[in-house]
C-alpha atoms as one frame of an Amber mdcrd trajectory, in Angstrom:
protein
   9.830  -2.881 -20.187   6.386  -3.960 -21.471   7.392  -7.625 -21.301   8.597
  -7.181 -17.742   5.377  -5.437 -16.722   3.220  -8.103 -18.385   5.088 -10.812
 -16.490   4.723  -8.841 -13.281   0.963  -8.424 -13.859   0.624 -12.165 -14.458
   2.325 -12.968 -11.155   0.224 -10.434  -9.275  -3.038 -11.639 -10.811  -2.617
 -15.065  -9.298  -1.251 -13.874  -5.948  -3.480 -15.084  -3.135  -4.964 -12.524
  -0.756  -7.339 -14.953   0.927  -5.193 -15.629   3.977  -5.853 -12.069   5.129
  -9.554 -12.115   4.355 -12.165 -12.951   6.887 -15.953 -12.715   6.951 -15.661
 -11.358  10.467 -14.168  -7.915  11.020 -11.526  -8.211  13.718  -9.982  -5.287
  15.596  -6.208  -5.592  15.913  -5.276  -2.222  17.385  -7.020   0.693  19.096
  -5.492   4.165  18.903  -7.544   6.484  21.041 -11.007   6.325  19.477  -9.734
   4.880  16.187  -9.235   1.220  15.326  -7.184  -0.886  12.896  -9.044  -3.952
  11.623  -8.101  -6.991   9.555  -9.683  -5.243   6.539  -7.421  -2.205   7.032
  -4.372  -4.458   7.237  -5.466  -6.350   4.131  -5.673  -3.070   2.211  -2.278
  -1.985   3.531  -0.845  -5.333   2.457  -2.210  -4.895  -1.059  -0.825  -1.355
  -1.156   2.633  -2.535  -0.154   2.939  -5.305  -2.731   1.366  -3.209  -5.481
   4.181  -0.648  -5.261   7.092  -2.935  -4.392   7.201  -6.417  -5.901   9.984
  -7.360  -3.464   7.303  -7.805  -0.813   5.981 -10.783  -2.769   9.168 -12.682
  -1.952   8.499 -12.520   1.772   6.612 -15.000   3.901   2.973 -14.045   4.277
   3.015 -13.737   8.045   5.985 -11.376   7.873   4.196  -9.176   5.345   1.105
  -9.209   7.544   3.057  -8.047  10.603   4.864  -5.386   8.601   1.586  -4.160
   7.066   0.145  -3.818  10.565   3.202  -1.874  11.767   3.196   0.334   8.655
  -0.483   1.161   9.057  -0.041   1.957  12.753   2.692   4.485  11.929   0.485
   6.072   9.292  -2.499   6.330  11.649  -0.383   7.987  14.339   0.867  10.559
  11.832  -2.641  11.131  10.488  -4.025  11.807  13.977  -1.383  14.470  14.565
  -1.731  16.013  11.097  -5.455  16.650  11.529  -4.526  19.203  14.201  -2.722
  21.325  11.611  -4.022  20.479   8.118  -7.189  19.716   6.208  -6.475  16.301
   4.723  -7.945  15.130   1.432  -7.261  18.380  -0.409  -5.831  17.876  -3.899
  -3.102  20.269  -5.066  -0.607  20.471  -7.910   2.337  19.328  -5.773   0.510
  16.195  -4.615  -0.573  15.438  -8.178   2.994  15.835  -9.411   4.200  13.331
  -6.790   1.542  10.826  -7.862   2.723  11.302 -11.449   6.324  10.677 -10.423
   5.239   7.500  -8.651   3.415   5.863 -11.532   6.078   6.909 -14.053   8.745
   5.308 -11.864   6.632   2.139 -11.932   6.622   2.199 -15.723   3.217   3.734
 -16.459   2.837   6.673 -18.815  -0.513   7.944 -17.540  -2.939   7.689 -14.622
  -5.415   5.576 -16.604  -2.901   2.749 -17.079  -1.861   3.051 -13.457  -5.483
   2.717 -12.328  -5.941  -0.408 -14.487  -2.961  -1.902 -12.697  -4.326  -0.949
  -9.268  -7.673  -2.539 -10.155  -5.998  -5.939  -9.702  -5.550  -5.089  -6.025
  -8.957  -3.453  -5.517  -7.132  -0.160  -4.987  -7.818   3.302  -6.346  -5.418
   6.106  -7.142  -7.219   8.032  -4.389  -6.032   5.402  -1.882  -2.433   5.949
  -2.990  -2.891   9.734  -3.006  -4.030   9.706   0.630  -0.880   7.906   1.735
   1.381  10.207  -0.272  -0.446  13.235   1.144   0.119  12.045   4.718   3.856
  11.620   4.101   4.191  14.999   2.346   2.318  16.885   5.059   4.158  15.006
   7.804   7.457  16.139   6.259   6.154  19.720   6.065   5.009  19.603   9.687
   8.392  18.312  10.873  10.217  20.965   8.823   7.997  23.786  10.126   8.467
  22.666  13.742  12.212  22.087  13.599  13.611  24.315  10.838  14.971  26.800
  13.378  16.918  23.986  15.047  18.705  22.910  11.866  22.442  23.497  12.069
  23.872  23.872   8.562  27.137  25.813   8.357  27.710  26.404   4.640  31.127
  27.971   5.171  32.366  24.937   7.094  30.985  22.541   4.477  32.543  24.513
   1.610  35.883  24.653   3.417  35.676  20.898   3.907  35.221  20.377   0.160
  38.142  22.643  -0.733  40.494  21.456   2.031  40.029  17.826   1.082  41.035
  18.566  -2.491  41.933  15.036  -3.443  40.281  12.254  -5.350  37.579  10.813
  -3.146  35.103   7.965  -3.053  31.380   8.023  -3.539  29.330   5.073  -2.351
  26.028   3.634  -3.470  24.549   2.442  -0.183  21.553   0.680   1.303  20.748
   0.924   5.002  18.985  -1.008   7.722  18.315   0.790  11.003  16.635  -0.562
  14.109  16.259   0.788  17.627  16.380  -1.046  20.937  15.756  -0.345  24.609
  17.959  -2.954  26.295  21.103  -4.862  25.376  19.120  -8.084  25.517  16.679
  -6.703  22.928  19.614  -5.519  20.814  21.227  -8.963  20.775  17.915 -10.660
  19.986  17.179  -8.361  17.041  20.717  -8.678  15.686  20.438 -12.462  15.784
  17.097 -12.360  13.958  18.386  -9.881  11.367  21.587 -11.825  10.695  19.570
 -15.014  10.238  17.144 -13.215   7.912  19.941 -11.718   5.782  21.466 -15.168
   5.321  18.096 -16.664   4.366  16.384 -14.018   2.221  19.021 -11.349   1.546
  19.684  -7.823   2.791  17.004  -5.969   0.804  14.185  -8.273   1.871  15.382
  -8.127   5.469  15.220  -4.326   5.312  11.539  -4.573   4.370  10.834  -6.542
   7.541  13.114  -5.025  10.185  14.262  -1.527   9.221  12.691   1.455  10.981
  14.080   4.032   8.542  11.928   5.737   5.912  14.310   4.280   3.304  12.766
   0.850   3.857  10.148   1.827   1.266  12.917   1.546  -1.344  14.476  -1.574
   0.250  16.872   0.698   2.136  18.522   2.225  -0.927  20.120   5.626  -0.276
  21.597   6.137  -3.725  25.048   7.696  -4.141  26.587   9.249  -1.024  29.767
  11.341  -1.095  32.320  10.294   1.516  32.380  13.889   2.788  28.823  13.304
   4.034  29.817  10.292   6.122  31.299  10.171   9.605  34.767   8.805  10.232
  33.254   5.800  12.033  31.079   4.876   9.038  33.915   5.392   6.552  36.144
   3.057   8.555  33.460   0.355   8.401  32.971   0.818   4.647  36.706   0.597
   3.980  36.717  -2.907   5.487  34.209  -4.393   3.040  33.958  -5.092  -0.678
  31.139  -4.241  -3.067  27.935  -6.227  -2.310  29.054  -6.907   1.272  27.530
  -5.474   4.445  29.214  -3.673   7.319  29.461  -4.799  10.876  26.698  -3.270
  13.038  27.399   0.428  13.610  26.347   1.822  16.975  24.190   4.941  16.888
  22.330   6.521  19.793  19.960   3.752  20.965  19.984   2.304  17.458  22.030
   0.075  15.185  22.920   0.830  11.555  23.956  -1.795   9.003  25.056  -0.676
   5.536  25.335  -2.576   2.287  27.867  -1.349  -0.276  26.150  -1.669  -3.668
  28.751   0.189  -5.735  31.803   2.357  -5.229  33.625   4.780  -7.510  36.281
   7.468  -7.435  35.571  11.134  -8.037  38.474  13.071  -9.515  38.831  16.441
  -7.802  39.539  18.119 -11.143  36.012  17.236 -12.248  34.291  18.412  -9.053
  31.931  21.382  -9.219  32.397  22.915  -5.765  29.055  24.742  -5.721  27.141
  21.686  -6.879  28.891  19.488  -4.324  28.106  22.065  -1.641  24.397  21.960
  -2.546  24.440  18.161  -2.318  26.152  18.248   1.093  23.653  20.805   2.395
  20.740  18.696   1.152  22.165  15.521   2.662  22.885  17.145   6.036  19.465
  18.823   6.122  17.664  15.542   5.401  19.756  13.724   7.989  18.852  16.205
  10.720  15.180  16.305   9.707  14.996  12.494   9.825  16.274  12.603  13.400
  13.726  15.268  14.351  10.987  13.282  12.613  11.763  10.205  14.684  11.873
  12.219  17.928   8.554  13.918  17.152   6.883  10.649  16.144   7.938   8.927
  19.366   6.587  11.836  21.432   3.202  11.557  19.720   3.133   7.786  20.029
   3.881   7.952  23.747   1.035  10.437  24.284  -1.554   8.283  22.552  -3.474
   5.465  24.189  -2.533   2.502  21.984  -3.931  -0.964  22.724  -2.664  -3.831
  20.573
């Protein structure tokens, strides 16, 4: 692991940020009385590649555009959150999430993590602010929509018991994009297909996907087939490992899945209660993600955004 990290540091050290830098501060976007400048986008760019080395494989202009889009989403959330929370307040839960982050990146303590961030002119406080916004956004969405969650534990448990046969579990990655017209849909699909052929599925997710999973190159981890709709299962059954599905129509959105791995679960080894907890968690997150998107779009439409 140390050798890998040293190599990674060496690559990063010589990575060129100058194309984003400018002596003149330029405003790219206005959101109400707030602005996004080239300096803000530069910092967002550095944040993105510091936490995900896959971004380094992308063309600079594509990273720039994605950094701008990512920062815009964050600003919109931050504006709404200030109505309900005091931001910038450290707590044990936030600190634990920061610890999880740097340990997942291979660092044993915050001091080593900060030394790494120094190469990008970033501070742990910069990372903490972004994590705090995401955590409090998730809390806000849950508090607003928890009473609208529909989770029928009896039905889910019956589903597990009734389908008492060996079943598949899939390791999946996703790419989701929305569209307003069929013409826009066709255009995006053409661009995405071209991008997948040129730079691969994971890198294409980083550029085009609108799902929160894009932060992990679209990876969803292992998903039990009981959690998937019949339509999605049919698409997955048509492909082999490391292949991608045909576009799957959602409501005003398109889903493309990549099958990373696939394995059988023997029913004799299934813990019904544990599987029930996993199904409840998956279904809860799925519904909350939908509510999050709906809420975000409402806020965005209310704001005066000039790009």
